[in-house]
C-alpha positions in Angstrom: -53.5 -63.5 15.0 -52.1 -65.1 18.1 -55.4 -66.1 19.9 -53.6 -66.4 23.3 -52.1 -63.5 23.1 -55.7 -62.0 22.9 -57.2 -64.0 25.1 -54.6 -62.6 27.5 -55.2 -58.5 25.9 -59.2 -59.3 26.5 -57.9 -60.2 30.6 -55.9 -57.5 31.2 -59.0 -55.6 28.8 -61.4 -56.7 31.6 -59.6 -56.2 34.6 -57.9 -52.9 33.9 -61.5 -51.5 32.2 -59.8 -49.4 29.7 -58.4 -49.9 26.5 -55.4 -47.6 26.4 -54.3 -48.9 30.3 -53.7 -52.3 27.9 -52.1 -50.5 25.3 -49.4 -48.8 27.9 -49.2 -51.8 30.0 -48.0 -53.8 26.8 -46.5 -50.7 25.3 -48.5 -50.6 22.0 -50.5 -48.3 20.9 -54.6 -48.1 21.5 -55.5 -49.1 18.0 -53.7 -52.5 18.1 -55.1 -54.0 21.4 -58.8 -52.8 19.7 -57.8 -54.7 16.6 -56.7 -57.5 18.6 -60.0 -57.8 20.8 -61.9 -57.7 17.5 -59.9 -60.3 15.8 -61.0 -62.8 18.8 -64.6 -61.6 18.9 -64.5 -62.7 14.8 -63.1 -65.9 15.9 -65.4 -67.0 18.7 -68.2 -65.4 16.6 -69.4 -62.9 19.3 -69.6 -60.1 20.7 -67.0 -59.3 23.8 -67.2 -56.1 24.8 -69.7 -53.6 24.4 -67.9 -50.6 23.3 -68.4 -46.8 23.4 -66.7 -43.4 23.5 -66.6 -43.0 27.4 -66.8 -46.8 28.8 -67.0 -51.0 27.7 -69.1 -53.1 29.4 -68.6 -57.2 29.5 -71.5 -59.0 26.9 -73.0 -62.2 28.9 -71.1 -63.8 26.3 -67.8 -62.0 27.3 -69.2 -62.7 30.9 -69.2 -66.2 30.4 -66.0 -66.3 28.0 -63.7 -64.2 31.0 
């Protein structure tokens, strides 16, 4: 994982509010964005984004990291 790239994806995810929007912007598949965010969360040892089937929301650590 390129940590800087994952951090950029995280910022764009917060700004766009959608994994698919970030994927479209970056020219990659949505699962690739999700994997990068998950890898970043694993690296940091905390959940940054609370995911549901319909939406995303920042966790408290996610807000602090953003």
